[in-house]
C-alpha positions in Angstrom: 109.4 70.5 92.8 105.8 69.7 92.5 103.8 72.1 89.7 102.2 74.4 92.3 105.3 75.2 93.3 106.8 75.4 90.4 104.4 78.1 88.8 104.9 80.1 92.5 108.8 80.1 91.9 108.6 80.5 87.7 105.7 81.6 86.9 105.3 81.6 83.2 104.9 83.4 80.2 102.1 85.7 80.7 102.1 86.4 84.0 105.3 86.2 85.9 105.7 86.0 89.9 105.2 88.5 92.1 108.8 89.6 93.7 108.3 90.4 97.3 110.7 93.2 98.8 113.5 91.6 100.6 112.7 92.2 104.6 109.3 93.3 104.2 107.7 90.7 101.8 105.4 94.1 100.6 106.0 94.4 96.7 107.0 98.2 95.7 103.0 99.0 94.4 101.5 98.3 97.8 104.2 100.1 99.9 103.6 103.0 98.0 99.8 102.7 98.5 100.5 102.3 101.9 102.5 105.7 102.2 100.1 107.6 100.2 97.2 106.3 102.6 98.8 107.5 105.5 99.3 110.9 103.7 95.4 110.8 103.3 94.7 109.9 106.9 96.6 113.2 108.2 95.0 115.1 105.1 91.5 114.0 106.2 92.2 114.2 110.0 93.1 117.5 109.6 89.7 118.4 108.0 87.8 116.3 110.2 89.1 117.6 113.4 88.8 121.1 112.1 85.3 120.6 110.9 84.7 119.2 114.8 85.9 122.0 116.9 84.0 124.6 114.5 81.0 122.5 114.9 81.3 122.8 119.1 82.9 126.1 119.4 80.3 127.8 116.8 77.0 126.1 117.1 75.4 129.1 115.8 76.5 128.7 112.8 74.7 125.7 112.0 71.1 125.3 111.3 69.1 125.6 115.1 67.2 122.1 113.8 70.4 120.5 112.8 72.0 119.5 109.3 68.7 117.6 108.9 67.2 120.9 108.2 69.2 121.6 105.2 70.7 118.5 104.1 68.9 115.7 102.2 69.2 112.6 104.9 67.5 109.8 103.1 69.1 110.5 99.9 72.8 110.3 101.5 71.9 107.4 103.5 71.0 105.3 100.3 74.3 106.4 98.8 76.3 105.6 101.9 74.7 102.6 101.3 75.8 101.8 98.0 79.6 102.9 98.9 79.4 100.1 101.3 78.3 97.7 98.3 80.9 98.7 96.5 83.4 97.6 99.7 81.5 94.0 99.0 82.3 93.7 95.1 85.5 94.9 95.9 86.1 92.2 98.2 84.7 89.9 95.5 87.1 91.0 93.1 90.5 90.4 94.7 88.6 87.0 96.0 88.2 85.7 92.5 91.6 87.2 91.7 93.1 85.5 94.5 91.1 82.2 93.7 91.9 82.2 89.9 88.7 83.2 89.3 89.7 85.1 86.7 85.8 85.0 84.4 84.9 86.4 87.4 87.1 89.3 88.3 86.3 91.4 85.4 82.7 91.4 86.5 83.1 92.2 90.2 85.3 94.9 89.1 82.7 96.4 86.7 80.3 96.3 89.4 82.6 98.1 91.9 83.3 100.4 89.2 79.4 101.1 88.1 78.5 101.8 92.1 81.5 104.1 92.4 80.4 106.1 89.8 76.5 106.1 91.1 77.7 107.6 94.1 79.4 110.5 92.1 76.5 111.3 89.8 74.1 111.3 93.3 76.4 113.4 95.1 76.6 115.5 92.1 72.5 115.7 92.1 72.9 116.4 96.0 74.7 119.2 95.4 72.6 120.8 92.4 69.5 120.2 94.4 71.0 122.1 97.4 72.6 125.0 95.1 69.3 125.5 94.0 67.5 125.7 97.5 70.2 128.4 98.4 72.7 126.2 99.9 76.4 126.9 98.8 79.6 126.8 99.8 79.4 130.4 100.3 76.2 129.6 102.7 77.8 130.7 105.9 80.4 128.6 108.1 78.0 125.4 107.9 78.2 125.6 103.6 82.0 126.1 103.6 82.8 123.4 105.9 80.3 121.3 104.3 81.6 121.5 100.5 85.3 121.4 101.5 85.2 117.9 103.1 81.9 116.6 101.3 83.8 117.7 97.6 87.6 117.0 98.6 86.1 112.8 99.1 83.7 113.2 96.1 87.2 114.2 94.2 88.5 110.8 95.6 85.9 108.7 95.1 86.4 110.3 91.3 89.6 109.5 91.3 88.9 105.9 92.5 86.5 105.2 89.6 88.6 106.4 86.9 91.5 104.0 88.3 89.1 101.0 88.8 87.7 101.5 85.1 91.7 101.0 84.1 91.8 98.1 86.6 88.9 96.5 85.1 89.7 97.0 81.2 93.0 95.4 82.0 90.6 92.6 84.0 88.9 92.3 81.0 92.1 91.9 78.9 93.4 89.1 81.3 96.2 91.0 82.4 95.8 89.5 85.6 96.4 86.1 87.2 95.8 84.3 91.0 100.0 85.0 91.1 100.1 88.3 90.1 96.9 90.7 90.6 99.0 93.4 92.3 96.7 96.0 90.6 93.4 94.9 91.9 94.9 94.6 95.4 96.4 98.5 95.1 93.1 99.1 94.0 91.3 97.3 96.0 93.0 99.0 99.1 92.7 102.7 97.9 88.9 101.7 97.5 88.5 100.2 100.9 90.1 103.5 102.4 87.7 106.2 100.9 84.8 104.5 101.6 85.8 104.2 105.5 86.0 107.8 105.2 82.9 108.5 103.6 81.3 106.6 106.4 82.9 108.8 109.1 82.1 112.2 106.9 78.5 110.6 106.7 78.6 110.6 110.3 80.1 113.8 111.3 78.2 115.9 109.1 75.1 114.4 108.1 73.9 113.1 111.8 75.8 115.1 114.2 
């Protein structure tokens, strides 16, 4: 048996091989994340659907000049771009793990963590500015739906940043290998999901 095949079959003392579940070929952690994300899809679908119904059935409850009359679209657009960039760095991190470039893995994960934290920080700044100018959660139907949707998403990103920081720390400690980087892949699935949800939210909340 060749060395690569032997390594994939038997692993080594530090990095045991990933064992796929029978039938599906998907390991437990990945399957669990997919199930969790399916529940999140239903959650955000309910939020977005409710928002759209309210938006078009009660146009009088929204600013006459559109959301841009109240919201700072340019700042949020830059923040959206940052979150998209974090998806790119996450892809780079996974590729580094899969290719065995373990010296680059923690750096790409760190970049993703810092960009995600920056996104949350900018959103907190946005909230502060809006409340200062009199637009809060109790500012009518638009205010309540805006803070509910963006707030829940911000919470998801914050939890993602915390988990990403943990995965990054493990990467710096050499806990992942080319044959076992499940933690990187699982957090990557979650991160891409919250990025995709934000693109949808930015479009319907800020631009429509």
